[in-house]
N, C-alpha and C positions, 0 to 999 in steps of 0.2 A: 617490195613486198617480201614477206618471209618465205623461206623454203616450204613447199607444200607439206613435206613430211613433218615439219615442226608446227604447223598451224594448230591453233586451239580447236577443240571439238566443235565449238559454235561456228568457226570458220568453215569447217567441213560440211556442217548442216546447211549453211547458206549456199555454198557452192553446189551442193547436190539437190537443192530445193526446187529446181526448175522455176527460178525467179519467184520465190516465196510461196509456191503452191504446196510443196511437200506432200504429205498425206492428210492435209487439213480436211478435205472433203470426206475422206473415209472416217476420220476421227469424229466429225460432226454426225455422221450417220450411225455410229456405234451406239446402240441403245442400251448396252450392257454396262456402260460406265458413264458417270457424270463428268468425266475428265476427257482429255485428249492425249494423244501419244506424246512421249517425252520430247522427241525431236521437234514436233509441231509446236510445242510451247515456246520454243525460240522463234519460230516463224510468225506466230500469231501476234507477237509484239509489234511487228511492222504493220499489221492490220489494225492495231490500236488497242489490243487487250492482252491482259495477263491472266493466266490460270492461278487461282488462289484456293484456299479452303478455310473454313471456319476453325481457327485454332482453339477457340473455346471448347469445341466439340471433339478435338482430335483424340484425346485419351478415351473418352466414352465410346467413340466409334471404333477405335482400335480394339478396345476390350470386347466390343460386340462383334468383332471380326467383319466390320464394314469398311469400305473404302472411305477415305476422307470426304467430308462434305464439300465437294468441288463446286466452285462458283467462279465467276469471272469479273474482273474490273475492266470496264471499257472506257477509254480516254479519247475525247474528241480532238480533232485538229480545228483550231479556231484562232487564226491569226489576229492579234491585237485584242482578242477576247470580246468581240462585239457581237451582240445578238439582237435580232428584231424581236418584237413582242410575239410574233407568230412562232419564231424559232424557240423562244423561251417556253411557250406553251407546249410545243412538241417535246422539248426536253423534259418538262414536267410530266407529261404523259408517259414518256419512255421510262422514267424513274418509277412511276406507279405501276405500269403494266409489265415491265421486264426486269426491274431491279428491286431494291429494298425500300423504295419510296423515299429516298433521299437523293439530293444532288450534292456533290463535293466539288467545290472550287479548288483547283490546284494552284500551286505557286507559279505555274506557267500560263495562267490566264485562260483556263479552259475548264470544262466539266469532266468529272469522272462519274460513271454509273457503277455502283457497287451491288453485289449480290445477284448478278445476272447468271441464270442457269444456262446450260449449253444450248438447249433447244430454243432459247430466246435470243441468241446472238444474231441470227440472220434477220429475223423481223426487226430487231433493234437497228441494225445497219440500214435496212431498207427505209425505216421511218426517219432516220437521219437524212438519208438521201432525198426523201420527199420534200424536205425543207432546205435543200442545198447545203447540207452539212455532211461531214464524213469523219472517220476515225483513222484515215490513212496517214501513217507516220506518227500516230499518237505516242507510240513507243518504238523500241527497236534500235538497230544500229544505223540510224539515218538522222536527218535533221528533224528535230522535234518542233513543237508549236513555237512559232515566232511571236515573242511577246514584245510589248511596247508601252510607252507612256500612256497614261489614261487621264492626264491633267485636264480637268474641265475648264480651267482658266483659258486654255489655248485651243478653242474649238476648231478654228480654221487650220491652225498648224497641226492639231491632232488628226484631222482628216488627211492631210498630206502625209504624215508619218504612218497613219493607218494604211494608206495606199502602198507605202514602201514595205510594210510588213507583209501585206498580201503578195506583192511582187516577189519578195524574197522567198516566201513560203512556196509559191508556185514554181519558182526557178529551182528550188532544192527538193521538190517533191519526187518520190520514186515513181517510175513510169510503167512498171509491169502491169499487164492486164489481169493479174491474179485477183486483185480486189474486186473488180467488176464481175469477174467470172464466179468467184466464191460467194459474194454477198448480194449482187444485183442481177444475177441470172443472165449475164452477158454470154453469148455463145462463144466458145473457143475459136480463135482465128487459126487459119492454116499457115499464117506467116510466123516466122520465128520471133519470140519475144526478146527484148533487150532492155538494158538500162544505160542510156547515153551518158549519164553523169556517174552513177555509182558502180556500174559493172556488176557481174554476177555475185560478188562477195560483199557488196555494199560497203559501209564504213567499218572500221575496227570496233568502234563503240558509239554510243549516242553522241549527238552533236546539237548544241543549243545556240540560238541567236536571239539577242535582245536589243531594243532601241530605247534610248532615254532622251528626254528633252530637259536640259538644265533649266532651272536650278533643282528640279525634282528627279531623284533617282529611284522612282517607285518601281522601275523594272529591275532593280538590282543588277545593273548592266555589267558589272565587273565579275559576276558569278557565272558568266557564260563563255562558251568557246569563242564566240565572236560577239563583242559589244560595240554597238554603234551609238555615238554620242552626237546628237543633232547640234549643229552650229547654226545659230539663227541671228539674223540682223534685221531689225524692224519687221519682225514676224515673217521674214522670208527665210526659207531653208537654203543655206549656202552649201551644205554637204555634211559629212560626218567624220568626226575623229573615229579611227578604227582601233579597237582594243582586241587582243587575242589571248587565248590560253586560260580563261577562267574555268573553274569547275570545283564543286564542293566535296565530292566523295573521297573517302579514304578507307583504309582497313585498320581496325584496332591492332596495335602491336607490330605493324609493319611500317617502319619509318620511311621506306621508299615510296610509300603512298602518302599523299597530303592534299589538302585543299589549296587552291591557288586563285588569286584574283587576276583578271586579265590585264595585260600590259598594253598601254596606248602606243601604237607604232607609227601613227601618221594621220593625215587628213585625205579623205577621198571626196571628190566632187560628185554630184549626182550622176553624171554620165559614167563614172567609174565604179559606182558602188555595187551593182549586180555582178559585174565581172570580178571585182575584188572578192566578194563573198564566195562566189562559186570557185574561184581559184584557191582560196584558203581551204575550202572543203576538199578539193582535189589533192592538195598537199597532205592533208590528214589521211585521205584515202590511200595514197601511195606510200606514205612513210609511217603511219601509225602502227603500233605494235599489234600484230595478229597472232602472236604466240602466247602472250601473257595478258589476259584481259584486265588485270589490275593495273597494268601499265599502258593501257591502250587509248586513254583520252588524249585530246589535242594538247593539253597542258604538259604532258610528259614529252610528247614529240617536240614541243617548243623548247622545253628545258634541256632536252638531249642535244638539240641542234643550235639553239640560240636565235635571238631576234634578227641579227644580221642575215642569217640564213633564210629567214622568212622573207625578208625584203628581196634577197637574191632569187628565191623561188617565184615571187610575184613578177619580177622582171623577166625571168627566163620563160615562164609559162604563158604570160599574158601581156608582156610589155607594159606592166603597171609599175609606176613610180609614185608612191604616195608623197603628198606634200607635208610640210611641217605641221605638227599637231597645233590646233588653234586653242586659244584660252577658253576655259569653261569653269564652272563652279557648281557643286552640288550642295544643297542645304540639308536634305534628308532623303530617306528611302522608304518612308511610310506613306499612308494615305490620309490626307486631311478629310475628316468626316464632316457630315452635315451639308447645308445648303450653300450653293455658289450661284451668283448671277453673272451672266456674260452677255455682252452686246456685240452683235456682228457689225460689219462695216457700214451697214445701212441703219444702225441704231435699233434693230430688232432684238428684244431681250429673250433669252432662254435661261432656264434654271437647270441646275444639276444637283442631285442629292446623293451623297455617298453613304451607304448603309453598312454597318459593321456586321460581319458574319463570323462568329467565333470559330477559328480553325477551319473555316470554309465549308462547314457542314450545314446545308440548307435542309431543314426538317421541321416538323411541328413537335415542339418539346413540351414536356409536362409542366414546365415552369411558366407557361403562358406565352412563350415566344413561338408564335405560329409562322415561322419564316416561309416555309414552303407554300402554305396557303396564302400568305401575304404577298409573296412575289407573284404567285399565280394571279391574284386579284389585280396587282399592278400591271401585269401583262395583258389583262383584259381591258384596262381603261387607258393605258399609256400608248401614245402614238410615236414616241421617239425611239431610243434604243437603250439596251442594257449593256454596260461595260463591266466585265469581270476584271478585277485588278490582280496584280502579282502578289498582293498581300491578303488574299482570300476575301476581299470585300466586293461590293456591287455598287456601281454608279448607275442610277436611273437618270438618263441624260436627255437633254433637249426637251425640257418641259416648258410649255408656254405659260405665260402669267396666269391665264384663266383656268389652268388645270392644277396649279400648285396646291390649292386647298383640298382637292380630291385626293391627290397623292399623299398629302400630309395626314389626311383622315385615315387612309389605309395603314400608313406607318404606325399611327397611334393605336388603331383598333386591333392590329395583329401583334402588338408588342415588339415591333422592330426597333432597332437602335440606330439613330442618326448621329451618335456621338454624345448624346445627352444623358444616357442611362448608366453606362458602366464607366469604370476608371480608365484613365489614359494608359495606365500600365497594361490593362487587359487589351485595350485597343491596339497596343503596339506588339502584342505577343502572337506567335503562331506556331503550329506544330504540324508534323506529318501524320499520316493515318495510323501506322503501326498496328497493334493488335486491334481486332482479332483476325484481320484478313491478310496483312502483309506478311509474306513468307520470310522476309529478311529481318523482321523486328526482333530485337533482343529485350526490349522493355516497352512499357506503355508510353504513349505520347498524346494523341488526340483525346483519349478518355481520361488522362491524368492531369495534363497541364492546367486546365481550369481550376482544379483544386489547389495545385501548387501556387497559382497566381493569387488565389484568395489569401494564402499564408504570407506570401511576399508582400502583398498589398497591406496586410496588417503590420508588417515590419516597417514599411514606409510610413504608415500613419503614425505609428509610435515614434518614428524619427521626425515627424513634423513635415514630411514631404509626400503626403498621400496623393497629391494631384500631379506627381512627377511621372513622366514616361521614361521607361528604360526598355530598349529593344531586347526582348527575351524570345528565344526560339528553342524548340525542343524537337529532337528526332529519336525514334526508337532504335536506330542503328547508325553506324558511322557514314552511311551513304549520302547523307546531307540533303534530303529532299526539301526540307524547310529552311535551308540555307543557315544552319546554326553557326558556321565558322566565321561569319562576319557580323554576328550579333554582339551586342554589348555583354550579354550573358547568354551563353549557349549551353544547353543540356543535351548530351548525346548518350543514348542508352548503351549500357554495358552488359547488364543482366537484369532479371526481373527485380524491379525496385531499386536498381543501381544505375548511376549516371556519372559520366565524366563532366566536369564543369569547366567551361572556357570563359575567360574574361578578356575585355579590351578591344572588341570590335568597334568600328566607328558608327556613329549615329547616321551618317550618310552612305554607308556601305563601302567606303574606300579603304578599309583596313581590316586585316584578319585579327581574330582573337588568338589566345594561346591557352594551353591546358593549365588550369589552376589547381584543381583537385581531381583525383581519379577514383572511380568506382565507389561512390558514396551514396547513402540513402537519404531519405527526406530529412530526417532529424539532423544529419550531418550537413546537408545542404543549407538548412536554415541556420545552423550554428556557424557556418562559414560566412553566409551572406549578411546576417544581422549586424555584426560589427562593421562590415564594409559599408553597408547602406547607412548606418548611423554616422560613420565617419564622413561619408559623402555629404550627408545632410548638413554637417557642421563645418566642413572644410572646403567645400566646392567654391569655385569662382563663379561670378555672375554668368549665367548662360552655359556653364560647363556641363557637358553630358557625362553620364556615369562611365562610359568607355574611355573618354579622355581623362577623367579623374583618376582611374586606376593606373593609367600609364604615367601621368604627371607625378603621382605620389610614389611611384616605384613598386606598386603592388604587382604589376605584371609588365613584361617587356613589350615594347611597341613592335608589331610584326606586320610587314607588308608582303614579303616574298614567301611563296609557298615552301621554298627550300629551307626557310628559317622557321617553319611552323613547329617542328619538333625540337628545336634547339633548347637545351636546358637553361633555365634562368632561375635566379634566386627571387623569391617573392617575400614581401613584407608580411 
């Protein structure tokens, strides 16, 4: 660990916080401000929420000598993204009563509530608790929501993997009593608090774990600090290939920062997996950079020390020796939309329907898509579960034969999309939230990407490939929340109306893209993409994805290692 004198300011805040309490209680009680104290904004992330303000109103409020219009984004902990109908209805109520009446599905398979005012935070947390949900570890320098495969084809195996995601989430959960005291009115104990895994300074930065079941990489497993790839034989889980060091964030103009895809380091049997995951977390706890937060993710720790060092640490700390990685293959990293029928071992049929949610925003829209009301109605009549996907969509799962017509009727009546309404290009795209609430946003994303997709779709139709899907992802800043750096086309905000364009990511999530054009506006984006898409339409091989095409034809260099992400290449 770093010398205390050199620690970043956030490290000092954590150490002095009394295990994440800080002065949050006093900040909540301050009726003169809609916000909370600056130091507390670092601590409340561990409790699942960020302080934000409405950036559309900043200038007006500043001119009127008013403080920013403070509000909060609350993010749930929801391993594997699975909700009961009762829990869905509770979340729907919370969004209506305490937020802006929308639900936002994150790329980590959980819900965010936006527009929450300070005096609504505590009742929101209590209403989550009433249905066995929480926001503990939704954000902060700890393990985030554990995401996993949502493949409805493998329902029995899905349950096994779902159980692993919950076990890992519980194993890596922070233990301080602060959450129960602040939000659930638990009485303070006279016993000293402690964190058996994290210690008083927790991790140097956020930490992410994902599980995938080949051949589907819908969890984008390589974008995580730890990626677990299920190895299956005859529908039996044999164990997991372990990948380490993934992460999407970087900083514009600082080549020492870069996205990285996780490296597969070996195979762990089921009896090894929890100890392996925990030990990898302790390595990052002890060796991660606590002086420079831009260099504090696990990916930099690994690149600084090497993969052999990781194996050495596993052996020295926990006597863990991983086996040779097993063979696996990924076909894609998106969600197959629409209806799927699955039979269990006894021949009982269940149906699953995957519904598209553009950029994860569940609301009632003016164009006739009444998603929030529709999902509420589904939660009233459905007895199975809802699965949030890592691509912003929702699976209504485990529907018996005799309820399919009722479910289909709701989907139709409320204008919901099972893959039959919109283009494959739109179904494959996603964005981060960005303006007006994200304090890091440099450009629009969620509010803008649908309009840009309209124009790219027109280019594809002119080229004769209107039904083609290209994985397009957009973020309003370089932190990478929508995983733009392994998209076939990635747009990363640089300034208002300006984006860096990246090309060459893999359809299945196994390859990084690379910078193609920098700081360009919409007209320039379309001028650059139109000839590429036209050429792709006429020159592609059978079944060739756009990402593979731009590499094969020398338009962009093939990039797998994060250390090669910024390497300069000639483009055609």
